[in-house]
BATORVO-106166 format. One line per field, with one value per residue: x, y, z of N, C-alpha, C in turn; residue number from 0; residue in one letter. Coordinates in Angstrom, 1 decimal, always signed. Example, Ala and Ser with C-alpha at 12.3 -4.5 7.8 and 13.67 -1.06 7.14 Angstrom:
2
npx = +13.2 / +12.8
npy = -5.7 / -2.2
npz = +7.8 / +7.1
capx = +12.3 / +13.7
capy = -4.5 / -1.1
capz = +7.8 / +7.1
cpx = +13.2 / +12.9
cpy = -3.3 / +0.0
cpz = +7.8 / +7.9
i = 0 / 1
aa = a / s
***
This chain:
164
npx = +93.4 / +91.3 / +92.2 / +90.0 / +89.4 / +88.2 / +86.6 / +85.5 / +84.3 / +82.3 / +81.0 / +80.1 / +78.6 / +75.9 / +74.4 / +73.9 / +72.5 / +70.2 / +69.1 / +68.6 / +66.6 / +64.7 / +64.3 / +63.2 / +60.9 / +59.2 / +58.7 / +57.6 / +55.5 / +54.6 / +53.9 / +51.3 / +51.0 / +50.1 / +51.5 / +51.1 / +50.0 / +52.1 / +54.6 / +57.5 / +59.1 / +58.9 / +58.7 / +58.4 / +56.0 / +54.0 / +54.3 / +53.5 / +51.4 / +49.9 / +50.2 / +52.2 / +54.7 / +56.8 / +57.5 / +59.1 / +60.9 / +63.7 / +64.4 / +65.1 / +67.1 / +68.7 / +69.6 / +70.4 / +72.9 / +73.9 / +74.5 / +76.4 / +78.6 / +79.1 / +79.9 / +81.9 / +83.8 / +84.0 / +85.7 / +88.0 / +89.0 / +88.9 / +89.0 / +91.9 / +94.2 / +96.3 / +95.1 / +93.1 / +90.6 / +89.6 / +90.0 / +87.8 / +85.9 / +86.2 / +85.3 / +82.5 / +81.7 / +82.2 / +80.2 / +77.8 / +77.8 / +77.9 / +75.1 / +73.2 / +73.6 / +73.1 / +70.1 / +69.2 / +69.5 / +68.0 / +65.4 / +65.6 / +65.2 / +63.2 / +61.0 / +61.6 / +60.8 / +58.1 / +55.5 / +55.4 / +55.7 / +53.1 / +51.2 / +51.7 / +53.7 / +56.3 / +57.5 / +58.2 / +60.0 / +61.5 / +62.4 / +64.0 / +65.9 / +67.6 / +68.4 / +69.3 / +71.8 / +73.5 / +74.1 / +75.7 / +77.5 / +78.4 / +80.1 / +81.4 / +83.4 / +84.5 / +85.4 / +87.1 / +89.9 / +90.8 / +89.2 / +91.0 / +93.5 / +93.3 / +92.8 / +95.1 / +97.2 / +99.4 / +100.0 / +99.7 / +98.3 / +99.4 / +97.9 / +95.8 / +93.4 / +94.3 / +94.6 / +95.0
npy = -15.5 / -13.7 / -11.5 / -9.0 / -7.3 / -4.6 / -5.6 / -8.0 / -6.8 / -5.6 / -7.8 / -9.3 / -6.9 / -7.4 / -9.3 / -7.8 / -5.4 / -7.1 / -7.4 / -4.5 / -4.5 / -5.7 / -4.6 / -2.3 / -2.6 / -3.6 / -1.6 / +0.3 / -1.4 / -0.8 / +2.2 / +1.7 / +0.7 / -1.8 / -4.7 / -6.7 / -5.1 / -3.5 / -4.8 / -5.5 / -7.5 / -10.6 / -13.2 / -12.5 / -10.7 / -12.8 / -14.5 / -12.6 / -12.2 / -14.4 / -14.0 / -15.3 / -13.7 / -13.7 / -16.3 / -16.3 / -14.3 / -15.6 / -17.3 / -15.7 / -14.2 / -16.0 / -16.9 / -14.5 / -14.6 / -17.2 / -16.3 / -14.4 / -15.6 / -17.7 / -16.0 / -14.4 / -17.0 / -18.3 / -15.8 / -15.6 / -18.4 / -19.7 / -18.4 / -17.0 / -14.8 / -14.7 / -15.6 / -15.3 / -15.9 / -16.4 / -13.1 / -12.1 / -13.5 / -12.7 / -9.9 / -10.4 / -11.2 / -9.0 / -7.0 / -9.1 / -9.0 / -5.8 / -5.0 / -6.8 / -5.5 / -2.7 / -2.9 / -3.9 / -1.2 / +0.3 / -0.9 / -0.5 / +2.1 / +2.9 / +1.7 / +3.2 / +5.6 / +5.2 / +6.0 / +8.7 / +7.7 / +6.7 / +8.6 / +10.1 / +12.0 / +11.7 / +10.0 / +6.6 / +5.8 / +8.0 / +7.7 / +5.1 / +5.5 / +7.9 / +6.8 / +4.3 / +5.1 / +6.8 / +5.3 / +2.9 / +4.5 / +5.0 / +2.4 / +2.0 / +4.1 / +3.7 / +0.5 / +0.9 / +1.1 / -1.3 / -3.4 / -2.6 / -3.3 / -5.8 / -6.6 / -6.2 / -7.7 / -10.4 / -12.8 / -14.1 / -12.2 / -9.5 / -9.2 / -10.6 / -12.9 / -14.2 / -17.1 / -17.6
npz = -7.8 / -10.1 / -12.7 / -14.3 / -17.5 / -19.4 / -21.2 / -20.0 / -17.7 / -19.0 / -20.1 / -17.1 / -16.1 / -16.9 / -15.6 / -13.5 / -14.7 / -15.3 / -12.9 / -12.4 / -13.9 / -13.1 / -11.0 / -12.0 / -13.5 / -11.0 / -9.9 / -12.4 / -12.0 / -9.4 / -9.6 / -10.9 / -13.4 / -15.1 / -15.9 / -17.4 / -19.8 / -20.4 / -20.4 / -22.0 / -23.2 / -24.9 / -23.3 / -20.7 / -20.9 / -21.6 / -19.5 / -17.5 / -18.0 / -17.2 / -14.3 / -13.6 / -12.7 / -11.0 / -11.2 / -13.2 / -13.1 / -11.7 / -13.3 / -15.7 / -14.7 / -13.9 / -16.9 / -17.8 / -16.1 / -17.0 / -19.9 / -19.5 / -18.3 / -20.4 / -22.2 / -21.1 / -20.7 / -23.2 / -24.0 / -22.8 / -22.4 / -24.9 / -27.1 / -28.9 / -29.2 / -31.1 / -33.6 / -36.5 / -37.1 / -34.7 / -33.7 / -35.2 / -34.1 / -31.6 / -31.9 / -32.3 / -30.3 / -28.7 / -29.7 / -29.5 / -26.5 / -26.1 / -27.7 / -25.9 / -23.4 / -24.3 / -25.0 / -22.5 / -21.1 / -22.4 / -22.1 / -18.8 / -18.4 / -20.1 / -18.3 / -16.3 / -17.2 / -18.2 / -16.9 / -18.1 / -21.0 / -21.0 / -20.8 / -23.1 / -23.0 / -23.3 / -26.4 / -26.7 / -28.6 / -29.3 / -26.9 / -26.9 / -29.0 / -27.9 / -25.8 / -26.3 / -28.8 / -26.6 / -24.6 / -26.5 / -27.7 / -25.3 / -24.5 / -26.5 / -26.6 / -24.1 / -24.3 / -26.7 / -26.9 / -25.2 / -27.4 / -29.5 / -28.7 / -28.1 / -30.7 / -32.5 / -31.3 / -31.6 / -30.1 / -26.9 / -24.8 / -22.1 / -19.1 / -19.4 / -18.5 / -15.2 / -13.2 / -9.7
capx = +92.9 / +91.5 / +92.0 / +89.1 / +90.0 / +87.1 / +85.7 / +85.2 / +83.5 / +81.0 / +80.2 / +79.7 / +77.7 / +74.6 / +73.6 / +73.7 / +71.5 / +69.1 / +68.3 / +68.0 / +65.5 / +63.4 / +63.6 / +62.8 / +59.7 / +58.5 / +58.8 / +56.3 / +53.7 / +54.4 / +52.9 / +49.8 / +50.8 / +49.6 / +53.0 / +50.9 / +49.9 / +53.5 / +56.0 / +58.1 / +59.7 / +57.8 / +58.2 / +58.0 / +54.7 / +53.7 / +54.3 / +52.7 / +49.6 / +49.2 / +50.1 / +53.4 / +56.2 / +57.8 / +58.1 / +60.2 / +62.3 / +64.7 / +64.9 / +65.6 / +68.4 / +69.7 / +69.7 / +71.9 / +74.1 / +74.5 / +74.8 / +77.5 / +79.2 / +79.2 / +80.5 / +83.3 / +84.6 / +84.5 / +86.5 / +89.2 / +89.2 / +88.5 / +89.8 / +93.5 / +94.6 / +96.8 / +94.6 / +92.9 / +89.2 / +89.4 / +89.7 / +86.5 / +84.7 / +86.2 / +84.3 / +81.5 / +81.4 / +82.0 / +79.0 / +76.6 / +77.5 / +77.1 / +73.7 / +72.5 / +74.0 / +72.1 / +68.6 / +68.7 / +69.7 / +66.8 / +64.4 / +65.1 / +65.1 / +61.9 / +60.1 / +61.8 / +60.3 / +56.4 / +54.7 / +55.4 / +55.2 / +51.6 / +50.8 / +52.2 / +54.3 / +57.6 / +57.9 / +58.8 / +61.1 / +62.9 / +63.5 / +65.1 / +66.7 / +68.2 / +69.2 / +70.6 / +73.0 / +74.3 / +74.5 / +76.3 / +78.6 / +79.8 / +80.4 / +82.8 / +84.9 / +85.0 / +86.1 / +87.8 / +91.4 / +90.9 / +89.5 / +92.0 / +94.7 / +93.0 / +93.0 / +96.3 / +97.9 / +99.8 / +100.4 / +99.2 / +98.1 / +99.5 / +96.9 / +94.4 / +92.9 / +94.9 / +93.8 / +96.3
capy = -14.3 / -13.5 / -10.2 / -8.8 / -6.4 / -4.0 / -6.5 / -8.7 / -6.1 / -5.2 / -9.0 / -9.3 / -6.2 / -7.7 / -9.9 / -6.7 / -5.2 / -7.7 / -7.0 / -3.2 / -4.3 / -6.5 / -3.5 / -1.3 / -3.2 / -3.4 / +0.4 / +0.5 / -2.3 / +0.1 / +3.3 / +1.4 / +0.4 / -3.4 / -5.6 / -7.5 / -4.6 / -2.9 / -5.5 / -5.5 / -8.9 / -11.8 / -14.3 / -11.6 / -10.3 / -14.0 / -14.8 / -11.6 / -12.2 / -15.7 / -13.9 / -15.7 / -13.0 / -14.0 / -17.6 / -16.2 / -13.6 / -16.1 / -18.0 / -14.6 / -14.0 / -17.3 / -17.1 / -13.8 / -14.9 / -17.9 / -15.5 / -14.0 / -16.8 / -18.1 / -15.0 / -15.0 / -18.4 / -17.9 / -14.7 / -16.0 / -19.8 / -20.2 / -17.2 / -16.8 / -13.2 / -15.0 / -16.5 / -13.9 / -16.0 / -15.8 / -12.3 / -11.8 / -13.8 / -11.7 / -8.5 / -10.6 / -11.3 / -7.9 / -6.7 / -8.9 / -8.2 / -4.4 / -5.1 / -7.0 / -4.1 / -1.2 / -3.5 / -3.8 / -0.2 / +0.9 / -1.2 / +0.1 / +3.4 / +2.8 / +1.3 / +4.3 / +6.6 / +4.7 / +7.0 / +10.0 / +7.2 / +6.1 / +9.7 / +10.8 / +13.3 / +11.5 / +8.8 / +5.4 / +5.8 / +8.9 / +7.2 / +4.2 / +6.1 / +8.7 / +5.6 / +3.5 / +5.6 / +6.9 / +3.5 / +2.4 / +5.4 / +5.1 / +1.4 / +2.0 / +4.5 / +2.6 / -0.5 / +1.3 / +0.9 / -2.8 / -3.9 / -2.2 / -3.9 / -7.4 / -7.2 / -6.1 / -8.9 / -11.3 / -13.7 / -13.7 / -10.6 / -9.3 / -9.3 / -11.8 / -13.6 / -14.7 / -17.9 / -18.0
capz = -8.2 / -11.8 / -13.2 / -15.1 / -18.5 / -19.5 / -21.8 / -18.9 / -17.0 / -19.3 / -19.7 / -15.7 / -15.9 / -17.8 / -14.4 / -12.8 / -15.6 / -15.3 / -11.5 / -12.2 / -15.3 / -12.6 / -10.1 / -12.6 / -13.6 / -9.8 / -10.0 / -12.9 / -11.4 / -8.2 / -9.9 / -10.9 / -14.7 / -15.5 / -16.3 / -18.5 / -21.1 / -20.9 / -20.1 / -23.5 / -23.5 / -24.9 / -22.4 / -19.9 / -20.9 / -21.6 / -17.8 / -16.6 / -18.3 / -16.6 / -13.1 / -13.1 / -13.2 / -9.9 / -11.3 / -14.5 / -12.5 / -11.2 / -14.5 / -16.5 / -14.0 / -14.1 / -18.1 / -18.5 / -15.8 / -17.8 / -21.1 / -19.0 / -18.2 / -21.8 / -23.3 / -20.4 / -20.9 / -24.7 / -24.5 / -21.6 / -22.7 / -26.3 / -28.1 / -28.8 / -30.0 / -32.4 / -34.5 / -37.2 / -37.1 / -33.3 / -33.6 / -35.9 / -33.0 / -30.3 / -32.1 / -32.7 / -28.9 / -28.0 / -30.6 / -28.7 / -25.5 / -26.2 / -27.7 / -24.7 / -22.3 / -24.9 / -25.1 / -21.0 / -20.7 / -22.9 / -20.9 / -17.9 / -18.9 / -20.6 / -17.3 / -15.2 / -17.6 / -18.6 / -16.5 / -19.5 / -22.3 / -20.9 / -20.5 / -24.2 / -22.9 / -24.4 / -27.2 / -26.6 / -30.0 / -28.8 / -25.7 / -27.4 / -29.9 / -27.0 / -25.0 / -27.5 / -29.1 / -25.8 / -24.0 / -27.7 / -27.7 / -24.2 / -24.9 / -27.7 / -25.6 / -22.9 / -24.8 / -27.6 / -26.5 / -25.3 / -28.7 / -30.5 / -28.2 / -28.2 / -32.4 / -32.7 / -30.5 / -32.4 / -29.0 / -25.6 / -24.1 / -21.0 / -18.1 / -19.9 / -17.3 / -14.8 / -12.1 / -9.0
cpx = +92.6 / +91.0 / +90.9 / +89.6 / +88.4 / +86.0 / +84.5 / +84.0 / +82.2 / +80.3 / +79.2 / +78.7 / +76.1 / +73.8 / +72.7 / +72.4 / +70.2 / +68.5 / +67.9 / +66.7 / +64.3 / +63.3 / +62.8 / +61.0 / +58.6 / +58.0 / +57.9 / +55.0 / +53.4 / +53.7 / +51.8 / +49.9 / +50.7 / +50.6 / +51.9 / +50.1 / +51.3 / +54.6 / +56.2 / +58.5 / +58.8 / +57.6 / +58.0 / +56.4 / +53.6 / +53.1 / +53.7 / +51.2 / +49.1 / +49.8 / +51.6 / +54.8 / +57.2 / +58.4 / +59.4 / +61.3 / +63.8 / +65.3 / +65.6 / +66.9 / +69.3 / +70.2 / +70.9 / +72.7 / +75.1 / +75.2 / +76.5 / +78.7 / +79.8 / +80.1 / +82.2 / +84.1 / +85.0 / +85.7 / +87.8 / +89.5 / +89.2 / +89.0 / +91.2 / +93.4 / +95.3 / +96.4 / +93.3 / +91.3 / +88.8 / +89.2 / +88.6 / +85.1 / +84.5 / +85.3 / +83.5 / +81.1 / +81.6 / +80.3 / +77.8 / +76.6 / +77.3 / +75.6 / +72.7 / +72.6 / +73.0 / +70.6 / +68.0 / +68.6 / +68.2 / +65.4 / +64.3 / +64.8 / +63.7 / +60.7 / +60.1 / +60.4 / +58.6 / +55.5 / +54.8 / +55.1 / +53.9 / +51.0 / +51.0 / +52.8 / +56.0 / +57.0 / +58.4 / +60.3 / +61.9 / +63.6 / +64.3 / +65.9 / +68.0 / +69.1 / +70.1 / +71.6 / +74.0 / +74.9 / +75.9 / +77.7 / +79.5 / +80.3 / +81.8 / +83.9 / +85.3 / +85.9 / +86.9 / +89.3 / +91.5 / +90.7 / +90.6 / +93.3 / +94.3 / +93.5 / +94.5 / +97.5 / +98.1 / +99.9 / +99.5 / +99.3 / +98.6 / +98.3 / +95.7 / +94.2 / +93.7 / +94.6 / +95.3 / +95.4
cpy = -14.2 / -11.8 / -10.0 / -7.6 / -6.0 / -4.5 / -7.4 / -8.0 / -5.8 / -6.2 / -9.0 / -8.6 / -6.7 / -8.4 / -8.5 / -6.0 / -5.8 / -7.5 / -5.9 / -3.4 / -4.8 / -5.4 / -2.3 / -1.6 / -3.4 / -2.1 / +0.4 / -0.4 / -1.1 / +1.4 / +3.0 / +1.2 / -0.9 / -3.6 / -6.0 / -6.2 / -3.6 / -3.2 / -5.9 / -7.3 / -9.9 / -12.7 / -13.4 / -11.5 / -11.8 / -14.6 / -13.9 / -11.8 / -13.7 / -14.9 / -14.6 / -15.1 / -13.5 / -15.5 / -16.9 / -15.4 / -14.7 / -16.9 / -16.8 / -14.2 / -14.8 / -17.5 / -16.0 / -13.8 / -16.4 / -17.5 / -14.9 / -14.5 / -17.4 / -17.3 / -14.7 / -15.7 / -18.4 / -17.1 / -15.1 / -17.4 / -20.3 / -19.6 / -17.2 / -15.4 / -13.7 / -15.6 / -15.4 / -14.3 / -16.1 / -14.1 / -11.5 / -12.3 / -13.1 / -10.7 / -8.9 / -10.9 / -9.9 / -7.2 / -7.2 / -9.0 / -6.6 / -4.6 / -5.4 / -5.9 / -2.8 / -2.1 / -3.3 / -2.4 / +0.3 / +0.3 / -0.6 / +1.6 / +3.5 / +2.3 / +2.3 / +5.3 / +6.6 / +5.6 / +8.5 / +9.6 / +7.4 / +7.6 / +11.0 / +12.0 / +12.9 / +9.8 / +7.6 / +5.0 / +6.7 / +8.4 / +6.1 / +4.6 / +6.9 / +7.5 / +4.9 / +4.0 / +5.8 / +6.1 / +3.0 / +3.3 / +5.4 / +3.6 / +1.3 / +3.3 / +4.0 / +1.6 / -0.4 / +0.9 / -0.8 / -3.7 / -3.8 / -3.2 / -5.4 / -8.1 / -7.1 / -6.8 / -9.6 / -12.8 / -13.3 / -12.7 / -10.5 / -8.8 / -9.5 / -12.0 / -14.7 / -15.6 / -17.9 / -19.2
cpz = -9.8 / -11.7 / -14.2 / -16.1 / -18.5 / -20.2 / -21.1 / -18.0 / -17.3 / -19.8 / -18.6 / -15.2 / -16.4 / -16.8 / -13.6 / -13.3 / -15.5 / -14.1 / -11.5 / -13.3 / -14.6 / -11.8 / -10.7 / -13.0 / -12.6 / -10.1 / -10.8 / -12.7 / -10.4 / -8.7 / -10.6 / -12.3 / -14.6 / -16.4 / -17.9 / -20.2 / -21.3 / -20.8 / -21.6 / -23.7 / -23.8 / -24.0 / -20.9 / -19.7 / -20.8 / -20.0 / -16.8 / -16.8 / -17.8 / -15.1 / -12.7 / -13.4 / -12.4 / -10.5 / -12.3 / -14.1 / -12.3 / -12.9 / -15.7 / -15.9 / -14.2 / -15.7 / -18.4 / -16.9 / -16.5 / -19.2 / -20.6 / -18.5 / -19.3 / -22.4 / -22.3 / -20.8 / -22.4 / -25.1 / -24.0 / -22.0 / -24.1 / -26.9 / -28.3 / -29.4 / -31.5 / -33.5 / -35.2 / -37.3 / -35.5 / -33.0 / -34.2 / -34.5 / -32.0 / -30.5 / -32.0 / -31.0 / -28.0 / -28.2 / -29.8 / -27.0 / -25.0 / -26.4 / -26.6 / -23.6 / -23.3 / -24.6 / -23.2 / -20.7 / -21.0 / -22.1 / -20.0 / -17.8 / -19.3 / -19.2 / -16.3 / -15.6 / -18.3 / -18.1 / -17.9 / -20.3 / -22.4 / -20.9 / -22.1 / -23.8 / -23.5 / -25.1 / -27.0 / -27.8 / -29.5 / -27.5 / -26.0 / -28.4 / -28.9 / -26.3 / -25.3 / -27.8 / -27.6 / -24.9 / -25.2 / -27.2 / -26.4 / -24.0 / -25.5 / -27.1 / -24.8 / -23.2 / -26.1 / -27.3 / -26.3 / -26.4 / -29.4 / -29.9 / -28.0 / -30.1 / -32.7 / -32.1 / -31.4 / -31.3 / -28.1 / -25.2 / -22.6 / -20.3 / -18.5 / -18.2 / -16.8 / -13.5 / -11.1 / -8.0
i = 0 / 1 / 2 / 3 / 4 / 5 / 6 / 7 / 8 / 9 / 10 / 11 / 12 / 13 / 14 / 15 / 16 / 17 / 18 / 19 / 20 / 21 / 22 / 23 / 24 / 25 / 26 / 27 / 28 / 29 / 30 / 31 / 32 / 33 / 34 / 35 / 36 / 37 / 38 / 39 / 40 / 41 / 42 / 43 / 44 / 45 / 46 / 47 / 48 / 49 / 50 / 51 / 52 / 53 / 54 / 55 / 56 / 57 / 58 / 59 / 60 / 61 / 62 / 63 / 64 / 65 / 66 / 67 / 68 / 69 / 70 / 71 / 72 / 73 / 74 / 75 / 76 / 77 / 78 / 79 / 80 / 81 / 82 / 83 / 84 / 85 / 86 / 87 / 88 / 89 / 90 / 91 / 92 / 93 / 94 / 95 / 96 / 97 / 98 / 99 / 100 / 101 / 102 / 103 / 104 / 105 / 106 / 107 / 108 / 109 / 110 / 111 / 112 / 113 / 114 / 115 / 116 / 117 / 118 / 119 / 120 / 121 / 122 / 123 / 124 / 125 / 126 / 127 / 128 / 129 / 130 / 131 / 132 / 133 / 134 / 135 / 136 / 137 / 138 / 139 / 140 / 141 / 142 / 143 / 144 / 145 / 146 / 147 / 148 / 149 / 150 / 151 / 152 / 153 / 154 / 155 / 156 / 157 / 158 / 159 / 160 / 161 / 162 / 163
aa = m / v / r / l / d / r / v / d / k / v / i / w / v / l / p / l / l / g / v / l / d / v / l / s / t / f / y / a / e / w / q / g / y / p / l / a / i / y / e / v / g / f / l / a / s / f / f / a / e / l / g / l / l / y / a / y / i / p / v / y / l / l / f / l / v / g / v / a / y / a / l / w / f / i / k / g / r / v / l / h / p / s / h / a / f / d / k / a / l / f / f / l / l / v / l / v / a / g / y / v / c / v / r / l / a / v / t / i / t / g / n / v / l / l / p / y / y / a / t / g / k / v / s / m / s / t / i / t / i / i / v / s / l / s / t / a / l / a / l / t / l / y / l / w / e / e / i / l / l / w / l / k / t / n / g / e / r / e / g / s / v / v / a / c
***
């Protein structure tokens, strides 16, 4: 059995947020907004213009699963809390996972609020700022103790990944 700490849970929520991103994109399309115009991601907008968005979705989701697995593997198997350089890499890993989480949260919220953005009732920059700050604050509060515990540890941590 594998025990996941809070950082692991944030890493493994990324593919779920990817699924929510896809669903919110379909919601925006269902509302009548052409994805070729409103899709934000470079590759996604490229595939949407070609009418191949359905071919892009599995690649996108598999990419997110791959990124989550790579972050999880590096955190659990490569980094050691007893090495100073690994502590810095751990902090960078948490920042990467947090950044991806924030970007996905902004995208999902933007897709859901697209009717208000398209009609000028709310600005996309306001949505981006509010969602980014609130998601970053929530992640910081959720991960703060875990990060401090990892950074203060000189040897192997209790409660780290255990395989049975």
